[in-house]
C-alpha positions in Angstrom: 101.1 51.7 146.9 99.9 54.3 149.4 96.7 55.9 149.6 96.1 59.5 149.4 94.9 61.4 152.3 91.3 62.1 152.1 91.5 65.7 151.4 94.0 64.9 148.7 91.6 62.5 146.6 90.5 64.0 143.5 89.3 61.2 141.6 87.1 58.1 142.5 87.2 55.1 140.6 84.5 52.9 141.6 84.4 48.8 141.0 81.1 47.7 142.0 81.9 43.6 141.0 83.7 41.3 143.1 84.4 38.8 140.4 87.1 39.4 137.7 86.1 41.4 134.6 87.5 43.3 131.8 86.5 46.5 134.2 88.2 45.2 136.7 91.6 44.5 135.2 91.4 47.8 133.8 91.2 49.4 137.3 93.7 47.5 138.4 96.1 48.5 135.7 95.2 52.0 135.4 95.0 53.6 139.0 98.0 52.6 140.6 100.0 54.2 137.4 97.6 57.1 137.3 98.1 57.4 141.4 102.1 59.0 140.2 100.3 62.3 138.7 96.5 62.4 140.3 95.0 61.8 143.8 93.2 58.8 142.5 91.8 55.6 144.8 89.5 52.7 143.6 86.7 52.1 145.6 84.5 48.4 146.0 85.4 44.9 146.4 87.5 42.4 144.8 90.5 44.7 144.4 94.4 43.9 145.2 95.9 45.9 147.7 98.1 47.5 145.0 95.5 49.5 144.1 94.9 52.7 146.5 91.4 52.4 148.1 88.8 53.7 150.1 86.1 51.7 151.6 82.3 52.1 149.9 81.3 53.2 153.8 83.7 56.6 154.0 82.7 58.1 150.7 79.9 60.3 152.5 82.6 61.3 155.3 85.2 62.6 152.6 86.3 66.3 152.9 83.4 68.2 150.9 85.5 69.1 147.5 85.4 68.6 143.9 86.0 65.0 142.6 85.4 63.1 139.4 83.4 59.7 139.5 84.7 57.5 137.0 82.1 55.3 136.4 82.2 52.0 133.8 78.9 50.5 134.8 75.3 51.1 135.2 75.6 50.2 138.9 78.3 52.9 139.0 76.5 55.8 137.2 73.5 55.0 139.8 75.7 55.3 142.5 77.2 58.2 141.7 74.2 59.9 140.9 72.8 58.7 144.3 76.0 60.4 145.9 76.1 63.5 144.3 71.8 64.2 144.2 70.7 62.7 147.5 74.1 63.0 149.6 75.0 66.4 147.6 78.5 65.3 147.3 80.2 67.5 144.9 80.9 64.9 142.4 81.6 65.5 138.7 80.3 62.2 136.9 82.4 60.6 134.2 81.2 57.2 132.4 83.7 54.8 130.2 81.6 53.2 127.4 83.0 49.7 126.0 79.6 48.6 125.0 78.7 47.9 121.3 75.1 47.5 121.2 72.2 49.6 121.0 71.5 50.7 125.2 68.5 50.2 126.6 66.2 53.2 127.9 67.5 52.9 131.5 71.4 53.1 130.5 70.4 55.9 128.2 69.0 57.8 131.1 72.1 57.2 133.5 74.4 58.5 130.4 72.0 61.4 129.8 72.9 62.3 133.3 76.6 62.1 133.1 78.7 65.3 133.1 81.2 63.7 130.3 81.6 60.2 128.6 84.7 58.4 127.1 84.4 55.8 124.9 86.7 53.0 124.3 86.8 52.9 120.8 85.1 55.1 117.7 82.9 52.3 116.6 81.8 52.1 120.3 81.3 56.4 120.4 78.8 55.5 117.6 76.4 53.7 119.8 76.2 56.6 122.1 73.5 59.5 121.5 75.6 62.1 123.2 79.1 63.2 122.4 82.0 61.2 123.6 85.7 61.6 124.2 87.7 58.5 122.5 90.6 57.1 124.4 91.8 53.4 123.4 92.9 51.0 126.1 96.7 50.5 126.4 98.9 48.1 127.6 102.4 47.6 129.2 104.6 47.7 126.3 107.6 46.7 128.5 106.1 43.6 130.1 104.5 42.8 126.8 107.5 42.6 124.1 109.2 40.2 121.8 111.3 37.1 122.9 115.0 37.6 123.1 115.6 34.1 122.0 112.1 32.6 120.9 113.8 29.0 120.2 114.9 28.8 123.5 111.8 30.1 124.9 110.0 27.5 122.8 112.2 24.6 124.2 111.7 26.0 127.8 107.7 25.6 126.9 108.2 22.1 125.3 106.9 23.5 122.1 107.9 22.6 118.5 110.2 24.4 116.2 107.4 24.6 113.3 105.0 27.4 112.5 102.8 28.1 115.4 99.3 30.1 115.5 97.4 30.8 118.4 93.6 31.9 119.9 93.9 32.4 123.3 91.3 33.7 125.9 87.8 32.6 127.3 86.5 29.4 125.3 83.1 30.2 124.5 81.1 30.9 121.3 80.9 34.6 121.6 85.0 34.4 121.3 84.5 32.7 118.3 86.6 29.5 119.6 85.1 27.0 117.1 85.4 29.4 114.4 89.1 29.2 115.2 89.0 25.4 115.1 86.7 25.0 112.0 89.5 27.3 110.3 92.3 25.5 111.6 90.7 22.0 110.3 90.4 23.5 107.0 94.2 24.5 106.6 96.1 22.3 108.7 95.8 18.9 106.8 98.2 20.3 103.9 100.6 22.3 106.2 102.1 19.8 108.5 104.6 22.3 109.6 102.1 24.1 111.1 100.5 23.6 115.0 97.6 25.6 116.2 97.1 26.8 120.2 94.3 27.1 121.8 94.7 28.5 125.0 91.9 29.6 127.9 89.4 28.5 130.6 85.5 27.3 129.8 83.6 28.3 132.6 81.0 25.5 133.9 78.4 26.6 131.4 80.5 26.6 128.3 82.4 23.1 129.4 80.3 21.3 126.8 81.0 23.7 124.2 85.1 22.8 124.8 84.3 19.2 124.8 82.4 19.1 121.6 85.4 21.0 120.2 88.1 18.5 121.4 85.9 16.0 120.1 85.6 17.6 116.5 89.5 17.9 116.5 90.1 14.1 117.4 87.3 13.4 114.4 89.2 15.3 111.8 92.6 13.2 113.0 94.2 16.5 114.3 94.9 15.5 117.8 98.4 17.1 118.7 98.2 19.5 115.8 95.4 21.5 117.4 96.2 21.8 121.1 93.8 22.4 124.0 96.1 24.4 126.6 94.8 25.3 130.0 94.8 28.9 131.4 97.8 30.6 132.5 98.4 33.4 134.9 98.7 37.4 133.8 102.4 37.2 134.7 103.0 34.2 132.2 100.9 35.1 129.2 103.2 37.5 127.5 105.7 34.4 127.0 102.8 32.4 124.9 102.5 35.0 122.5 106.2 35.5 122.0 106.5 31.8 120.9 103.7 32.9 118.3 104.1 33.2 114.2 100.5 34.2 114.0 97.5 35.2 116.7 94.0 35.1 115.5 91.1 36.8 117.3 88.1 35.3 115.8 85.6 36.7 118.2 82.0 37.7 117.1 81.5 40.2 119.3 83.6 42.2 121.7 83.8 45.2 123.5 87.2 46.4 122.9 89.5 43.5 123.1 93.3 43.4 124.5 94.4 40.2 123.3 95.5 41.6 119.4 97.1 44.2 121.4 99.3 42.1 123.5 100.1 40.0 120.8 101.5 42.8 118.9 103.1 44.3 121.3 105.3 40.7 121.5 105.8 41.2 117.6 103.0 39.1 116.4 100.7 39.7 113.4 97.4 39.2 113.7 94.2 38.0 111.9 91.0 39.4 113.6 87.0 39.8 112.9 85.6 43.4 112.3 84.5 43.6 116.1 85.4 45.4 119.1 88.0 48.1 118.5 89.9 45.4 116.2 89.3 47.8 113.0 91.0 50.7 115.2 93.9 48.3 116.5 95.0 45.9 113.4 96.0 47.7 110.0 97.2 46.0 106.4 100.7 46.3 107.6 100.1 44.3 111.0 97.8 41.8 109.9 94.0 41.2 108.4 90.9 41.7 108.9 87.9 39.7 108.2 84.0 39.6 109.0 82.8 37.6 112.3 81.6 34.2 111.7 83.1 34.0 108.0 85.2 31.2 108.8 86.6 30.6 104.8 87.5 34.2 104.9 89.5 33.3 108.6 90.5 30.3 107.0 92.1 32.1 103.9 93.5 35.2 105.5 95.4 32.7 108.4 96.8 30.4 105.5 98.0 33.6 103.4 100.2 34.7 106.5 101.2 31.3 107.3 102.4 30.3 103.6 104.6 33.9 103.3 107.1 34.1 106.0 108.8 37.1 104.4 105.2 38.6 105.5 105.3 37.6 108.8 108.3 38.9 109.1 107.7 42.4 108.1 104.1 42.4 109.9 106.1 41.5 112.9 108.3 44.9 112.9 105.1 46.7 112.0 102.8 45.2 114.6 105.4 46.1 117.7 106.1 49.5 116.1 102.2 50.1 116.3 101.6 48.9 119.6 104.7 50.9 121.2 103.2 54.3 119.3 99.5 53.9 119.8 98.4 51.4 122.5 100.9 51.8 125.5 99.1 52.0 129.1 101.0 54.8 129.7 98.8 57.0 127.0 95.7 55.7 127.8 96.3 57.1 131.7 97.8 60.4 130.3 94.4 60.5 128.2 92.3 60.1 131.2 94.0 62.4 133.6 94.1 65.2 131.0 90.1 64.6 131.1 89.9 64.6 134.8 91.8 67.8 135.3 89.2 69.4 132.8 86.3 68.2 134.7 88.0 69.8 137.9 88.8 72.9 136.5 
């Protein structure tokens, strides 16, 4: 996508982290879409060529005009303050907060210097000591959509014809992967038609955690019933949601959490913990919510869906409808552009 000319740039979205993260993924998803309606660029390392981009060193050389600086990390708030206060760039400072924890004094000070703040959920907004606009994350609901022929897709992916329940994402304690495994160990022996899929990557520091889970499954005699699958590329993820009958999000902590939205967009009911934005995503019509770390409750809620095909079918349609209505990435992009224009006015 072509980068706008310097005098046409109205919004700058910094990404001051080279390693892939949730913030980086958000910028990569949103900025090219927003660029159709406003002069927006990203800046910083590690961004693909598809994202309109201006090198960091060129920022002070841009024509002097009012622009929005949309920070999503502390370092980016600090750089925005430097550019505005020291280099006298006429910036309007916007910060998006996704954290659901008490902020340090330093972070509170940075946030107090912003002209406007956005929170990614109402729960996140509750941790801020100033008013914030709530803009929920969205996804591409065309890329994440129900399968045309789920049986054929399962055959292509070499999966069974039975009931499939999945838990995807980074494999670590924070994500509750062990809670999912423990819940499956408790309910799968009496349900021979059900297979559980764990998909994701364990970084080096979490390798022993993953090996411990595999050993626990082996000791329970459930090898082949609880399968550990390697991480797949982003463009293949939708297929792995489409083949599921139920998705489980057992996180202990989460900033927002997109996997339930992605599953719902693919027509899959969701059992999730009450963390992140999950209480604003999952409704009684689309799934169930339980307390984090309550493994018996997680097992019970999952079992109720696994044992009731009619309930799963009803929740499947409701999940897809909710994703289309409330979590389209076009809606997130438009809401942010409206805030940008307000700040530029």
